[in-house]
N, C-alpha and C positions, 0 to 999 in steps of 0.2 A: 600231379600238382600243376596247376595252371597259373599263369601270370595274370594278375589283375592290376591294371594301371591305377595308381592312386589318383584321387580327384585333384584337379588343378586348383591350387589355392591362389586366388587373385592377389596381386600385390596390394599392400596397404596404401590407402589414400593419404594425401598430405596431412589432413586433420588427424587421421588415425596414428600416423607416425609421430606427430607432435604430442598427442596424448600419451603414447607409449613412452616418449622421452620424459614427460612430466611424471608419470607413474614410476618409472625407473629412478628418477631423481628422488622421489619420496622414499623409495626403498634405501637409497644411498644416504638420505638424511637420517634414517633410523640407524644406520651403521656409523653415524657421526663422522662421515667423510667431509673433507673441507670443500668449500664452494669452488675453489680453483680446480681441485681434483675431479669433482663432479662435472664441471664445465668441460674439462679436457676429455673425460671418458665419454660424454654424450655429444661432444662436438658442437657445443653451444657457447654463448657468451656467459661470462661470470654474472653480468647484470640479470640475465634471464634466470640463472640459478638463484640469485638473491631474491628476485621477485617471487619465484615459485616457493622458496623457503618461507617467506613472509605469509603467503597464502596457506601453506602447509601448517605452519605454527598456529595460525589463527583458526582455520576451519578443518584441518585434517587432510588426509590423502584424497578423499572423495572430491574435495574442492578442486583438485587438479585434473579431474576427469572432464571430458568433453561435454558441453551442455548443448541441448537442442538449439538450433538456429532460431533467432528471434526475427521478428518482422512479419510481414504480411504472408499468410498461407498461400500456397500455389492455387491458381484458378482452376486447374484440372486435378482431380483426384487420381489415384493409381489405376482405377478401373477405366476411367476416361483415357488416360495415357495409353493403356494397352489397346483400347479400341482404335485410337489414332495410329498406333504402331501397326496393327493388323491392316488397317486401311491403307497406310502408306506403302506397306510391303506389296500390295497388289499392283503398284505401279501407277504412274501419272496418267498414262493413256486410258487405263481402266476407268478413270474418273473424268474423262472428257477432255483432257489436255492433248494438244497436237503431238508434242514430243514427250518421250518417256523420261523427262528430267524434272526433278523437284527443285523449285525455287522457294524462297521464304514466302513470297506472295501466294504461291500455289498451296503450300502447306498450310498457311493461314486460312485460306478458303476452305480447305478440306477439314481442318480442325473445327471451323465454325459450322460446317455442314454436319459433322459427326456428333459434336458435343453441344452446339449452340453457344459456344464461348468464343468471343472475338479476342484475338491476341495481337499485340503489336509485333513488328518485325523482330525486335530485340527479344521478346518473350518466345517467339517461335524459334529463334536461334537457341535460346537456353533450353527449350523443350527438346530440340533435336540433339544438341551436343551434350547437355547435362542429363536429362532424364531418360532419353532414348539411347544415348551413347553413340550416335551417328557422327560422322566427320564430313568435312567439306570434300567433295570429289568434283573435280572439273573435267569435263570431257576433253579429249584431245581434239584440236581443231585441225582437220585435214580436208584438203580440197576433194570434191567428189570426183574430179577428173584424174586424181593421183593414180599413176600406173607403177606399181611396185616392181614389176619385171623390167620396165624401162629404166627405173632408177638404179636397179642392181646392174644392168648392162652398162649404164653410163659410168658408175663407180668402177666397174671392172675394166672397161676399155678406154673411155674418154679421159677420166681423171688421171690415170698414169701418164697418158700422152701429154696432157696439159702440164702436169707436174714436171715432166722431163724437159719441157720447153723453157723452163726458167732460165 
């Protein structure tokens, strides 16, 4: 018998959690629980429970489920986003930039080269953080002349001497 690790279940997103609360509330409405009791059980306000109950009574439990987002569709489809991801993972220097750091401007240029779609800085940010799941990483700023061994020596020998001199 060998151990097989179970697949990692990603945590629910905020909209998924909210939908789960509304669906649970619908189940509790069927059980004829009071609004105050449901609010306490779900950790929400009584006003939210009253609002959900009005929707539930009018249109049923399915009306409490999450609906697709409205608004303008994204400029890049899923295939284009994956091409951008693959391209960005190759590194900035591979694409002609001096340092191997991605900035919003650089990513915007690469997106335009790869897909032909020009994005604003805000849209590039949403692409990176929302659709690609990347996060902001800032490199540590350190002097080129920094000498780690000299720093360690100073901390071990000079600092105690200076500290005693108080």
